TORLONU-386653 format. One record per residue (C-alpha): residue in three letters; residue number from 1; x, y, z. Coordinates in nm, 4 decimals. Example, Ala and Ser with C-alpha at 12.3 -4.5 7.8 and 13.67 -1.06 7.14 Angstrom:
// residues 2
{site 'ALA',1,{1.2300,-0.4500,0.7800}};
{site 'SER',2,{1.3670,-0.1060,0.7140}};
END
This chain:
// residues 449
{site 'UNK',1,{29.4692,11.9671,-2.1998}};
{site 'UNK',2,{29.6040,12.2630,-2.3971}};
{site 'UNK',3,{29.9321,12.4246,-2.2989}};
{site 'UNK',4,{29.8894,12.7677,-2.1485}};
{site 'UNK',5,{30.1261,13.0524,-2.0678}};
{site 'UNK',6,{30.1039,13.2457,-1.7419}};
{site 'UNK',7,{30.2750,13.5821,-1.7068}};
{site 'UNK',8,{30.2793,13.6267,-1.3316}};
{site 'UNK',9,{30.3420,13.9178,-1.0948}};
{site 'UNK',10,{30.3520,14.1923,-1.3574}};
{site 'UNK',11,{30.2684,14.5581,-1.3245}};
{site 'UNK',12,{30.0209,14.5878,-1.6111}};
{site 'UNK',13,{29.9931,14.9190,-1.7969}};
{site 'UNK',14,{29.6776,14.9203,-2.0068}};
{site 'UNK',15,{29.3891,15.1546,-2.0963}};
{site 'UNK',16,{29.5144,15.4348,-1.8727}};
{site 'UNK',17,{29.5400,15.2030,-1.5722}};
{site 'UNK',18,{29.8320,15.0562,-1.3814}};
{site 'UNK',19,{29.7794,14.7505,-1.1610}};
{site 'UNK',20,{29.9485,14.4353,-1.0352}};
{site 'UNK',21,{29.8209,14.1255,-1.2069}};
{site 'UNK',22,{29.8724,13.8040,-1.3999}};
{site 'UNK',23,{29.7898,13.7149,-1.7576}};
{site 'UNK',24,{29.6774,13.3761,-1.8839}};
{site 'UNK',25,{29.7286,13.2912,-2.2522}};
{site 'UNK',26,{29.5984,13.0021,-2.4615}};
{site 'UNK',27,{29.5945,12.9447,-2.8390}};
{site 'UNK',28,{29.7712,13.2762,-2.8923}};
{site 'UNK',29,{29.5092,13.4870,-2.7150}};
{site 'UNK',30,{29.4577,13.6356,-2.3711}};
{site 'UNK',31,{29.1975,13.4248,-2.1923}};
{site 'UNK',32,{29.2124,13.5855,-1.8484}};
{site 'UNK',33,{29.3475,13.8860,-1.6612}};
{site 'UNK',34,{29.3812,13.7744,-1.3001}};
{site 'UNK',35,{29.4172,14.0038,-1.0006}};
{site 'UNK',36,{29.4959,13.7185,-0.7607}};
{site 'UNK',37,{29.7082,13.4225,-0.8650}};
{site 'UNK',38,{29.5359,13.2116,-0.5978}};
{site 'UNK',39,{29.2281,13.2084,-0.8186}};
{site 'UNK',40,{29.4177,13.0224,-1.0911}};
{site 'UNK',41,{29.3537,12.6502,-1.1065}};
{site 'UNK',42,{29.6773,12.4583,-1.0551}};
{site 'UNK',43,{29.7999,12.2783,-1.3668}};
{site 'UNK',44,{30.1167,12.1255,-1.5072}};
{site 'UNK',45,{30.0255,12.2508,-1.8514}};
{site 'UNK',46,{30.1421,12.6065,-1.7899}};
{site 'UNK',47,{30.4525,12.7825,-1.9191}};
{site 'UNK',48,{30.5400,13.0187,-1.6362}};
{site 'UNK',49,{30.6994,13.3609,-1.6959}};
{site 'UNK',50,{30.7866,13.5436,-1.3758}};
{site 'UNK',51,{30.7398,13.9167,-1.4355}};
{site 'UNK',52,{30.8249,14.0312,-1.0826}};
{site 'UNK',53,{30.9653,14.3830,-1.0937}};
{site 'UNK',54,{30.8678,14.4369,-1.4570}};
{site 'UNK',55,{30.5942,14.6223,-1.6406}};
{site 'UNK',56,{30.3746,14.4470,-1.8960}};
{site 'UNK',57,{30.2347,14.6413,-2.1906}};
{site 'UNK',58,{30.0619,14.5566,-2.5197}};
{site 'UNK',59,{30.3057,14.5266,-2.8097}};
{site 'UNK',60,{30.4022,14.8362,-3.0047}};
{site 'UNK',61,{30.2312,14.8838,-3.3421}};
{site 'UNK',62,{30.4340,15.0884,-3.5923}};
{site 'UNK',63,{30.2395,15.2185,-3.8904}};
{site 'UNK',64,{30.5414,15.3376,-4.0887}};
{site 'UNK',65,{30.8498,15.1292,-4.1642}};
{site 'UNK',66,{31.0680,15.0558,-4.4649}};
{site 'UNK',67,{31.2038,14.7000,-4.4395}};
{site 'UNK',68,{31.3621,14.7207,-4.7888}};
{site 'UNK',69,{31.2427,14.3910,-4.9320}};
{site 'UNK',70,{31.2188,14.3141,-5.2182}};
{site 'UNK',71,{31.5067,14.4638,-5.4120}};
{site 'UNK',72,{31.6963,14.6710,-5.1549}};
{site 'UNK',73,{31.8060,14.3904,-4.9256}};
{site 'UNK',74,{32.1642,14.5150,-4.8857}};
{site 'UNK',75,{32.0085,14.7747,-4.6516}};
{site 'UNK',76,{31.7652,14.5495,-4.4662}};
{site 'UNK',77,{31.5143,14.2719,-4.5179}};
{site 'UNK',78,{31.1894,14.1587,-4.3639}};
{site 'UNK',79,{31.3600,13.8947,-4.1476}};
{site 'UNK',80,{31.6391,14.1136,-4.0059}};
{site 'UNK',81,{31.4268,14.4230,-3.9458}};
{site 'UNK',82,{31.1359,14.2300,-3.7931}};
{site 'UNK',83,{31.3891,14.0625,-3.5637}};
{site 'UNK',84,{31.5131,14.4054,-3.4539}};
{site 'UNK',85,{31.1505,14.5105,-3.4122}};
{site 'UNK',86,{31.0601,14.2327,-3.1692}};
{site 'UNK',87,{31.3760,14.3035,-2.9684}};
{site 'UNK',88,{31.2388,14.6571,-2.9453}};
{site 'UNK',89,{30.8950,14.5447,-2.8278}};
{site 'UNK',90,{30.7316,14.6062,-3.1654}};
{site 'UNK',91,{30.4911,14.3227,-3.2405}};
{site 'UNK',92,{30.3205,14.4619,-3.5532}};
{site 'UNK',93,{30.4343,14.6802,-3.8414}};
{site 'UNK',94,{30.2938,14.8378,-4.1574}};
{site 'UNK',95,{30.5476,14.8645,-4.4355}};
{site 'UNK',96,{30.5838,15.1168,-4.7143}};
{site 'UNK',97,{30.5678,15.0519,-5.0907}};
{site 'UNK',98,{30.8915,15.2149,-5.2154}};
{site 'UNK',99,{31.0811,14.8894,-5.2577}};
{site 'UNK',100,{31.2112,14.7449,-5.5862}};
{site 'UNK',101,{30.9810,14.6733,-5.7572}};
{site 'UNK',102,{30.7510,14.9286,-5.6000}};
{site 'UNK',103,{30.4312,14.7899,-5.4481}};
{site 'UNK',104,{30.1926,14.9628,-5.6857}};
{site 'UNK',105,{29.9731,14.6742,-5.8059}};
{site 'UNK',106,{29.7557,14.4111,-5.6401}};
{site 'UNK',107,{29.9869,14.1403,-5.7764}};
{site 'UNK',108,{30.2992,14.2944,-5.6223}};
{site 'UNK',109,{30.1107,14.3577,-5.2980}};
{site 'UNK',110,{30.0091,13.9915,-5.2828}};
{site 'UNK',111,{30.3687,13.8824,-5.3442}};
{site 'UNK',112,{30.4887,14.0970,-5.0545}};
{site 'UNK',113,{30.2336,13.9434,-4.8180}};
{site 'UNK',114,{30.3494,13.5970,-4.9226}};
{site 'UNK',115,{30.7116,13.6963,-4.8612}};
{site 'UNK',116,{30.6281,13.8219,-4.5107}};
{site 'UNK',117,{30.4380,13.5027,-4.4260}};
{site 'UNK',118,{30.7673,13.3153,-4.4651}};
{site 'UNK',119,{31.0071,13.5704,-4.3169}};
{site 'UNK',120,{30.8479,13.8088,-4.0665}};
{site 'UNK',121,{30.8776,13.7488,-3.6921}};
{site 'UNK',122,{30.6326,14.0341,-3.6271}};
{site 'UNK',123,{30.2739,14.0705,-3.7418}};
{site 'UNK',124,{30.2539,14.2692,-4.0621}};
{site 'UNK',125,{30.0615,14.4650,-4.3190}};
{site 'UNK',126,{30.1649,14.6557,-4.6313}};
{site 'UNK',127,{30.0554,14.9738,-4.8036}};
{site 'UNK',128,{29.9835,14.9864,-5.1725}};
{site 'UNK',129,{30.1593,15.2838,-5.3296}};
{site 'UNK',130,{29.9955,15.5488,-5.5434}};
{site 'UNK',131,{30.1408,15.6810,-5.8668}};
{site 'UNK',132,{30.0103,15.9238,-6.1266}};
{site 'UNK',133,{29.8674,15.6351,-6.3269}};
{site 'UNK',134,{29.7621,15.3398,-6.1072}};
{site 'UNK',135,{29.4222,15.4526,-5.9788}};
{site 'UNK',136,{29.2578,15.1338,-6.1105}};
{site 'UNK',137,{29.4862,14.9263,-5.8877}};
{site 'UNK',138,{29.4252,15.1443,-5.5826}};
{site 'UNK',139,{29.0472,15.1154,-5.5915}};
{site 'UNK',140,{29.0720,14.7341,-5.5973}};
{site 'UNK',141,{29.2401,14.7341,-5.2549}};
{site 'UNK',142,{29.0599,14.5348,-4.9847}};
{site 'UNK',143,{29.0074,14.7492,-4.6700}};
{site 'UNK',144,{28.9793,14.4338,-4.4550}};
{site 'UNK',145,{29.3286,14.3042,-4.5368}};
{site 'UNK',146,{29.5407,14.6091,-4.6312}};
{site 'UNK',147,{29.6432,14.8892,-4.3956}};
{site 'UNK',148,{29.6229,15.1778,-4.6409}};
{site 'UNK',149,{29.7125,15.3622,-4.9602}};
{site 'UNK',150,{30.0413,15.5533,-4.9463}};
{site 'UNK',151,{30.0674,15.8801,-5.1360}};
{site 'UNK',152,{30.3982,16.0654,-5.1684}};
{site 'UNK',153,{30.2924,16.4296,-5.1945}};
{site 'UNK',154,{30.6588,16.5236,-5.2022}};
{site 'UNK',155,{30.9863,16.4031,-5.3497}};
{site 'UNK',156,{31.0255,16.0273,-5.3664}};
{site 'UNK',157,{31.2089,15.7572,-5.5536}};
{site 'UNK',158,{31.1154,15.6446,-5.9016}};
{site 'UNK',159,{30.7670,15.7373,-6.0203}};
{site 'UNK',160,{30.5958,15.7448,-5.6793}};
{site 'UNK',161,{30.5674,16.1224,-5.6537}};
{site 'UNK',162,{30.1990,16.1976,-5.7155}};
{site 'UNK',163,{30.2035,16.5531,-5.8492}};
{site 'UNK',164,{29.9172,16.5457,-6.0984}};
{site 'UNK',165,{29.6354,16.7545,-5.9428}};
{site 'UNK',166,{29.3644,16.5600,-6.1244}};
{site 'UNK',167,{29.5082,16.2264,-6.0091}};
{site 'UNK',168,{29.5402,16.3463,-5.6506}};
{site 'UNK',169,{29.1810,16.4617,-5.6522}};
{site 'UNK',170,{29.0628,16.1247,-5.7857}};
{site 'UNK',171,{29.2636,15.9285,-5.5272}};
{site 'UNK',172,{29.1042,16.1267,-5.2444}};
{site 'UNK',173,{28.7620,16.0936,-5.4045}};
{site 'UNK',174,{28.7691,15.7192,-5.4754}};
{site 'UNK',175,{29.0033,15.5687,-5.2152}};
{site 'UNK',176,{28.8269,15.2700,-5.0540}};
{site 'UNK',177,{29.0345,15.2931,-4.7352}};
{site 'UNK',178,{29.2677,15.5147,-4.5348}};
{site 'UNK',179,{29.5056,15.7356,-4.7339}};
{site 'UNK',180,{29.8441,15.7941,-4.5676}};
{site 'UNK',181,{30.0459,16.0859,-4.7015}};
{site 'UNK',182,{30.4046,16.2076,-4.7000}};
{site 'UNK',183,{30.3642,16.5844,-4.7220}};
{site 'UNK',184,{30.6403,16.8033,-4.8661}};
{site 'UNK',185,{30.5897,17.0377,-5.1586}};
{site 'UNK',186,{30.8234,16.9480,-5.4441}};
{site 'UNK',187,{30.8359,17.2927,-5.6071}};
{site 'UNK',188,{30.9381,17.4668,-5.2845}};
{site 'UNK',189,{31.2088,17.2047,-5.2276}};
{site 'UNK',190,{31.3410,17.2526,-5.5824}};
{site 'UNK',191,{31.3588,17.6299,-5.5393}};
{site 'UNK',192,{31.5388,17.5991,-5.2057}};
{site 'UNK',193,{31.7775,17.3391,-5.3482}};
{site 'UNK',194,{31.8825,17.5693,-5.6329}};
{site 'UNK',195,{31.9472,17.8505,-5.3855}};
{site 'UNK',196,{32.1847,17.6418,-5.1733}};
{site 'UNK',197,{32.3397,17.4696,-5.4741}};
{site 'UNK',198,{32.4409,17.8072,-5.6171}};
{site 'UNK',199,{32.6231,17.8835,-5.2939}};
{site 'UNK',200,{32.7745,17.5441,-5.2047}};
{site 'UNK',201,{32.7687,17.3366,-5.5215}};
{site 'UNK',202,{32.7187,16.9624,-5.4858}};
{site 'UNK',203,{32.8493,16.9434,-5.1290}};
{site 'UNK',204,{32.5842,17.1303,-4.9302}};
{site 'UNK',205,{32.6454,17.1137,-4.5525}};
{site 'UNK',206,{32.3921,16.8829,-4.3880}};
{site 'UNK',207,{32.2805,17.1574,-4.1480}};
{site 'UNK',208,{32.0914,17.3189,-4.4357}};
{site 'UNK',209,{31.8744,17.0102,-4.4915}};
{site 'UNK',210,{31.5837,17.1514,-4.2812}};
{site 'UNK',211,{31.6035,17.4799,-4.4726}};
{site 'UNK',212,{31.5897,17.3038,-4.8096}};
{site 'UNK',213,{31.3082,17.0718,-4.7009}};
{site 'UNK',214,{31.1557,17.3631,-4.5192}};
{site 'UNK',215,{30.8666,17.4348,-4.2868}};
{site 'UNK',216,{30.6878,17.6022,-4.5783}};
{site 'UNK',217,{30.7274,17.2913,-4.7968}};
{site 'UNK',218,{30.5670,17.0775,-4.5271}};
{site 'UNK',219,{30.2873,17.3208,-4.4474}};
{site 'UNK',220,{30.1823,17.3796,-4.8092}};
{site 'UNK',221,{30.1632,17.0060,-4.8819}};
{site 'UNK',222,{29.9828,16.9164,-4.5580}};
{site 'UNK',223,{29.7343,17.1982,-4.6208}};
{site 'UNK',224,{29.6573,17.0569,-4.9656}};
{site 'UNK',225,{29.6097,16.7042,-4.8299}};
{site 'UNK',226,{29.3673,16.8268,-4.5647}};
{site 'UNK',227,{29.1800,17.0410,-4.8179}};
{site 'UNK',228,{29.1306,16.7367,-5.0443}};
{site 'UNK',229,{29.0315,16.5144,-4.7523}};
{site 'UNK',230,{28.7676,16.7617,-4.6348}};
{site 'UNK',231,{28.6366,16.8020,-4.9878}};
{site 'UNK',232,{28.5829,16.4267,-5.0313}};
{site 'UNK',233,{28.5445,16.3179,-4.6657}};
{site 'UNK',234,{28.8513,16.0964,-4.7160}};
{site 'UNK',235,{28.9991,15.9066,-4.4240}};
{site 'UNK',236,{29.3369,16.0839,-4.4170}};
{site 'UNK',237,{29.6442,16.0080,-4.2069}};
{site 'UNK',238,{29.9384,16.2510,-4.2220}};
{site 'UNK',239,{30.2684,16.0733,-4.1674}};
{site 'UNK',240,{30.5727,16.2008,-3.9738}};
{site 'UNK',241,{30.4628,16.5561,-3.8944}};
{site 'UNK',242,{30.7761,16.7645,-3.8315}};
{site 'UNK',243,{30.6801,17.1288,-3.7800}};
{site 'UNK',244,{30.5030,17.3456,-3.5261}};
{site 'UNK',245,{30.3244,17.5321,-3.8043}};
{site 'UNK',246,{30.1433,17.2206,-3.9312}};
{site 'UNK',247,{29.9859,17.1659,-3.5902}};
{site 'UNK',248,{29.7510,17.4575,-3.6625}};
{site 'UNK',249,{29.5866,17.2337,-3.9240}};
{site 'UNK',250,{29.4894,16.9658,-3.6719}};
{site 'UNK',251,{29.1990,16.9266,-3.4307}};
{site 'UNK',252,{29.2087,16.7760,-3.0811}};
{site 'UNK',253,{28.8520,16.8648,-2.9862}};
{site 'UNK',254,{28.7113,16.5256,-3.0900}};
{site 'UNK',255,{28.7955,16.1683,-2.9926}};
{site 'UNK',256,{29.0305,15.9614,-3.2072}};
{site 'UNK',257,{28.7608,15.7185,-3.3207}};
{site 'UNK',258,{28.5574,16.0099,-3.4567}};
{site 'UNK',259,{28.8419,16.1782,-3.6447}};
{site 'UNK',260,{28.8528,16.1691,-4.0247}};
{site 'UNK',261,{29.1944,16.3405,-4.0306}};
{site 'UNK',262,{29.4736,16.2107,-3.8080}};
{site 'UNK',263,{29.8474,16.2648,-3.7793}};
{site 'UNK',264,{30.1532,16.1081,-3.6247}};
{site 'UNK',265,{30.4934,16.2070,-3.4952}};
{site 'UNK',266,{30.8091,16.0001,-3.5294}};
{site 'UNK',267,{31.0553,15.9298,-3.2514}};
{site 'UNK',268,{31.3422,16.1125,-3.4223}};
{site 'UNK',269,{31.1383,16.4333,-3.4474}};
{site 'UNK',270,{31.0784,16.4149,-3.0712}};
{site 'UNK',271,{31.4396,16.3314,-2.9827}};
{site 'UNK',272,{31.6684,16.5295,-3.2157}};
{site 'UNK',273,{31.6853,16.8959,-3.3196}};
{site 'UNK',274,{31.8799,17.0965,-3.5775}};
{site 'UNK',275,{32.1761,17.1554,-3.3452}};
{site 'UNK',276,{32.2387,16.7774,-3.3534}};
{site 'UNK',277,{32.3430,16.7893,-3.7205}};
{site 'UNK',278,{32.6832,16.9189,-3.6111}};
{site 'UNK',279,{32.7562,16.5994,-3.4150}};
{site 'UNK',280,{32.5544,16.3358,-3.6014}};
{site 'UNK',281,{32.5566,16.4724,-3.9560}};
{site 'UNK',282,{32.3790,16.2616,-4.2157}};
{site 'UNK',283,{32.2959,15.9902,-3.9602}};
{site 'UNK',284,{31.9957,16.2079,-3.8751}};
{site 'UNK',285,{31.9123,16.3083,-4.2311}};
{site 'UNK',286,{31.5444,16.2219,-4.2692}};
{site 'UNK',287,{31.2618,16.3411,-4.4919}};
{site 'UNK',288,{31.0855,16.5413,-4.3589}};
{site 'UNK',289,{31.3900,16.6934,-4.1966}};
{site 'UNK',290,{31.4583,16.7281,-3.8257}};
{site 'UNK',291,{31.4005,17.0953,-3.7575}};
{site 'UNK',292,{31.4301,17.3470,-3.4717}};
{site 'UNK',293,{31.4090,17.2820,-3.0989}};
{site 'UNK',294,{31.0889,17.4868,-3.0978}};
{site 'UNK',295,{30.9383,17.2439,-3.3497}};
{site 'UNK',296,{31.0478,16.9459,-3.1406}};
{site 'UNK',297,{30.8997,17.0945,-2.8237}};
{site 'UNK',298,{30.5732,17.1837,-2.9964}};
{site 'UNK',299,{30.5415,16.8302,-3.1389}};
{site 'UNK',300,{30.5863,16.6806,-2.7928}};
{site 'UNK',301,{30.3217,16.9110,-2.6491}};
{site 'UNK',302,{30.0848,16.8186,-2.9340}};
{site 'UNK',303,{30.1419,16.4504,-2.8632}};
{site 'UNK',304,{30.0371,16.5007,-2.5028}};
{site 'UNK',305,{29.7300,16.7091,-2.5889}};
{site 'UNK',306,{29.6156,16.4668,-2.8630}};
{site 'UNK',307,{29.6614,16.6874,-3.1657}};
{site 'UNK',308,{29.9061,16.4167,-3.2692}};
{site 'UNK',309,{29.7506,16.0739,-3.2480}};
{site 'UNK',310,{30.0282,15.8138,-3.2620}};
{site 'UNK',311,{30.4043,15.7623,-3.2417}};
{site 'UNK',312,{30.5846,15.5889,-3.5297}};
{site 'UNK',313,{30.9425,15.5419,-3.6496}};
{site 'UNK',314,{30.9692,15.5761,-4.0285}};
{site 'UNK',315,{31.2408,15.3111,-3.9836}};
{site 'UNK',316,{31.4426,15.3352,-4.3064}};
{site 'UNK',317,{31.7847,15.1696,-4.2946}};
{site 'UNK',318,{32.0755,15.2497,-4.5255}};
{site 'UNK',319,{32.4335,15.1283,-4.5094}};
{site 'UNK',320,{32.6914,15.3486,-4.3384}};
{site 'UNK',321,{32.8706,15.3735,-4.6724}};
{site 'UNK',322,{32.5582,15.5204,-4.8296}};
{site 'UNK',323,{32.5062,15.7597,-4.5393}};
{site 'UNK',324,{32.8671,15.8811,-4.5685}};
{site 'UNK',325,{32.8208,16.0261,-4.9170}};
{site 'UNK',326,{32.7816,16.3933,-5.0073}};
{site 'UNK',327,{32.4503,16.5723,-4.9568}};
{site 'UNK',328,{32.2832,16.4885,-5.2878}};
{site 'UNK',329,{32.4116,16.1303,-5.2883}};
{site 'UNK',330,{32.3319,16.0538,-4.9240}};
{site 'UNK',331,{31.9897,15.8905,-4.8811}};
{site 'UNK',332,{31.7496,16.0050,-4.6121}};
{site 'UNK',333,{31.6374,15.7734,-4.3332}};
{site 'UNK',334,{31.7781,15.5627,-4.0533}};
{site 'UNK',335,{31.7088,15.2549,-3.8398}};
{site 'UNK',336,{31.4846,15.2967,-3.5335}};
{site 'UNK',337,{31.2552,14.9999,-3.4601}};
{site 'UNK',338,{31.4858,14.8375,-3.2019}};
{site 'UNK',339,{31.4985,15.1530,-2.9899}};
{site 'UNK',340,{31.1775,15.3517,-3.0401}};
{site 'UNK',341,{31.0085,15.2195,-2.7274}};
{site 'UNK',342,{31.3282,15.2594,-2.5230}};
{site 'UNK',343,{31.3537,15.6210,-2.6421}};
{site 'UNK',344,{30.9995,15.6955,-2.5293}};
{site 'UNK',345,{31.0682,15.5257,-2.1954}};
{site 'UNK',346,{31.3660,15.7583,-2.1603}};
{site 'UNK',347,{31.1238,16.0496,-2.1804}};
{site 'UNK',348,{30.9232,15.8783,-1.9043}};
{site 'UNK',349,{31.2345,15.8681,-1.6845}};
{site 'UNK',350,{31.2815,16.2392,-1.7574}};
{site 'UNK',351,{30.9278,16.3095,-1.6340}};
{site 'UNK',352,{30.8021,16.4241,-1.9753}};
{site 'UNK',353,{30.5395,16.1547,-2.0393}};
{site 'UNK',354,{30.3580,15.8858,-1.8419}};
{site 'UNK',355,{30.3773,15.5128,-1.9059}};
{site 'UNK',356,{30.0055,15.5145,-1.9723}};
{site 'UNK',357,{30.0455,15.7811,-2.2423}};
{site 'UNK',358,{30.3287,15.5895,-2.4099}};
{site 'UNK',359,{30.1100,15.2785,-2.4270}};
{site 'UNK',360,{29.8193,15.4836,-2.5594}};
{site 'UNK',361,{30.0227,15.6403,-2.8413}};
{site 'UNK',362,{30.2290,15.3344,-2.9396}};
{site 'UNK',363,{29.9761,15.0517,-2.8921}};
{site 'UNK',364,{29.6136,15.1535,-2.8321}};
{site 'UNK',365,{29.5892,15.4484,-3.0734}};
{site 'UNK',366,{29.7521,15.2770,-3.3750}};
{site 'UNK',367,{29.5107,14.9844,-3.3304}};
{site 'UNK',368,{29.2133,15.2226,-3.3110}};
{site 'UNK',369,{29.3291,15.4552,-3.5876}};
{site 'UNK',370,{29.3775,15.1705,-3.8380}};
{site 'UNK',371,{29.0894,14.9651,-3.6929}};
{site 'UNK',372,{29.3093,14.6607,-3.6401}};
{site 'UNK',373,{29.1257,14.3486,-3.5305}};
{site 'UNK',374,{29.1893,14.2354,-3.1700}};
{site 'UNK',375,{29.5309,14.3934,-3.1147}};
{site 'UNK',376,{29.6816,14.6884,-2.9314}};
{site 'UNK',377,{29.5207,14.6199,-2.5931}};
{site 'UNK',378,{29.5473,14.3769,-2.3031}};
{site 'UNK',379,{29.1937,14.2394,-2.3187}};
{site 'UNK',380,{29.0319,13.8975,-2.2967}};
{site 'UNK',381,{28.9958,13.7498,-2.6444}};
{site 'UNK',382,{29.2673,13.9705,-2.7931}};
{site 'UNK',383,{29.5873,13.8368,-2.9462}};
{site 'UNK',384,{29.8643,13.8108,-2.6879}};
{site 'UNK',385,{30.1075,14.0631,-2.8375}};
{site 'UNK',386,{30.2919,14.1625,-2.5230}};
{site 'UNK',387,{30.6112,14.3216,-2.3952}};
{site 'UNK',388,{30.7858,14.2907,-2.0579}};
{site 'UNK',389,{31.0153,14.5769,-1.9577}};
{site 'UNK',390,{31.2621,14.6259,-1.6744}};
{site 'UNK',391,{31.2538,15.0007,-1.6162}};
{site 'UNK',392,{31.5684,14.9904,-1.4046}};
{site 'UNK',393,{31.8048,14.7789,-1.6147}};
{site 'UNK',394,{32.0257,14.9986,-1.8356}};
{site 'UNK',395,{32.1083,14.8984,-2.1924}};
{site 'UNK',396,{32.3830,15.0560,-2.4015}};
{site 'UNK',397,{32.3437,15.0763,-2.7782}};
{site 'UNK',398,{32.6467,14.9035,-2.9270}};
{site 'UNK',399,{32.7182,14.7428,-3.2623}};
{site 'UNK',400,{32.7275,14.3917,-3.1144}};
{site 'UNK',401,{32.3699,14.4148,-2.9860}};
{site 'UNK',402,{32.2194,14.5762,-3.2959}};
{site 'UNK',403,{31.9922,14.3466,-3.4958}};
{site 'UNK',404,{31.9463,14.5795,-3.7921}};
{site 'UNK',405,{32.1157,14.4512,-4.1050}};
{site 'UNK',406,{32.2870,14.7897,-4.1496}};
{site 'UNK',407,{32.4514,14.7547,-3.8038}};
{site 'UNK',408,{32.4345,15.1182,-3.6939}};
{site 'UNK',409,{32.1944,15.3394,-3.5031}};
{site 'UNK',410,{32.1501,15.7148,-3.4507}};
{site 'UNK',411,{32.1554,15.6202,-3.0805}};
{site 'UNK',412,{32.5036,15.4594,-3.1044}};
{site 'UNK',413,{32.6755,15.4529,-2.7601}};
{site 'UNK',414,{32.3714,15.5943,-2.5812}};
{site 'UNK',415,{32.2736,15.4103,-2.2619}};
{site 'UNK',416,{31.8999,15.3794,-2.2122}};
{site 'UNK',417,{31.7726,15.3433,-1.8562}};
{site 'UNK',418,{31.5307,15.0607,-1.9450}};
{site 'UNK',419,{31.5542,14.7208,-2.1095}};
{site 'UNK',420,{31.2988,14.5134,-2.2978}};
{site 'UNK',421,{31.3298,14.1614,-2.1574}};
{site 'UNK',422,{31.0519,13.9621,-2.3278}};
{site 'UNK',423,{30.8313,13.9970,-2.6349}};
{site 'UNK',424,{30.5386,13.7707,-2.7177}};
{site 'UNK',425,{30.3777,13.7689,-3.0622}};
{site 'UNK',426,{30.0431,13.5896,-3.0892}};
{site 'UNK',427,{30.1154,13.4270,-2.7535}};
{site 'UNK',428,{30.4531,13.2921,-2.8644}};
{site 'UNK',429,{30.7642,13.3934,-2.6719}};
{site 'UNK',430,{30.9834,13.5176,-2.9570}};
{site 'UNK',431,{31.2313,13.7265,-2.7569}};
{site 'UNK',432,{31.3586,13.6561,-2.4079}};
{site 'UNK',433,{31.6677,13.8100,-2.2474}};
{site 'UNK',434,{31.8473,13.8750,-2.5774}};
{site 'UNK',435,{31.7571,13.5343,-2.7240}};
{site 'UNK',436,{31.5488,13.5177,-3.0422}};
{site 'UNK',437,{31.3132,13.2348,-3.1346}};
{site 'UNK',438,{31.2796,13.2707,-3.5112}};
{site 'UNK',439,{31.0995,12.9409,-3.5729}};
{site 'UNK',440,{30.7532,13.0968,-3.5399}};
{site 'UNK',441,{30.6398,13.3643,-3.7832}};
{site 'UNK',442,{30.4002,13.6539,-3.7349}};
{site 'UNK',443,{30.0510,13.6897,-3.8802}};
{site 'UNK',444,{29.8927,13.9186,-4.1355}};
{site 'UNK',445,{29.6976,14.1968,-3.9669}};
{site 'UNK',446,{29.3224,14.2135,-4.0245}};
{site 'UNK',447,{29.1096,14.5264,-4.0087}};
{site 'UNK',448,{28.7530,14.5965,-3.8892}};
{site 'UNK',449,{28.6325,14.8457,-4.1510}};
END
């Protein structure tokens, strides 16, 4: 008889419902959702997990992370960052192509998948990156096995800024799958940079970051992406929206599964605002920049009214030494995957969002938006990617409990009201009460397109 796992006595949050129940798992998948445990046939072949007093949700799916491997492994690597992810309840991730070498060919994409098969504790997929001259590689991409094409329509590292209008047009015309875009207009950023450089030289105060990478830079680039997508009926996904103004470009009058243009918000754009630069400095330097409180509030409202479709992290670790450098030498980005779910649960405790909405935007909607096969929901026949949470067990963010390789967090010394106690990936218990089981690796995500 096959060994099964029973998660008993949980409060299950799934598909806009909340109910007491029990989950039975076999061969990595959910085989039954049981309202009464008395209906379960008694057996010795059951691993029992008592979930009394805890909520059970489908695992978080993050469509935008930078795990830094290959080539930038002093900042992070697939093993360390996926370990932090599962401790944060994140069971699947989609990783960006600006590594070293950059993932801009089918060969390099294949090598990254092979690397993850040996190292990742979470389930995984990878974007192929666009450049001004790799269109032939992009159109070879298999929509069934790859999450998307990433286009930097704004400043980036190396040669990944796609600023040739003809190339951009062709990418949107010929892309065989979803196109995910980073939208900031390079010319506006350059003009703003010169203005502040004339006044402050090389050491520009960090508080001017959102004025250099301005609202106008974001809006102009997002407008262009949407114009191209409408022209070619491209499946477009706008990453890390950061401004109130850009929300006017989006539509919430149709259901997610019918949308051709979607957008996301990242946790840091919901949590921080420009006044936080004074205290946190470059630790909250991201691209696009964290902007005004009014932008933050408008983004939260748009999340609730479905103008914004999913929540992501843009997890992008750097060392503290790197983040301590002057403005032009300090890289943008920070680590978030271990605490993104806890941050959203903090908003629940503050009465700003329901548990059901958190699950929708962090689990259900990413699975629907990317058309991921059999994940993102608690359903019979689906992979058992699951998270148990104690909503009333505080957890303080301290260096000793950080699993990021960079060993810092923008939430340093903050005490969250909730704690993630267990994470299952493909039915395997990989995280339980601060203990990691790293003997079992995650799986490559598949897509129904």
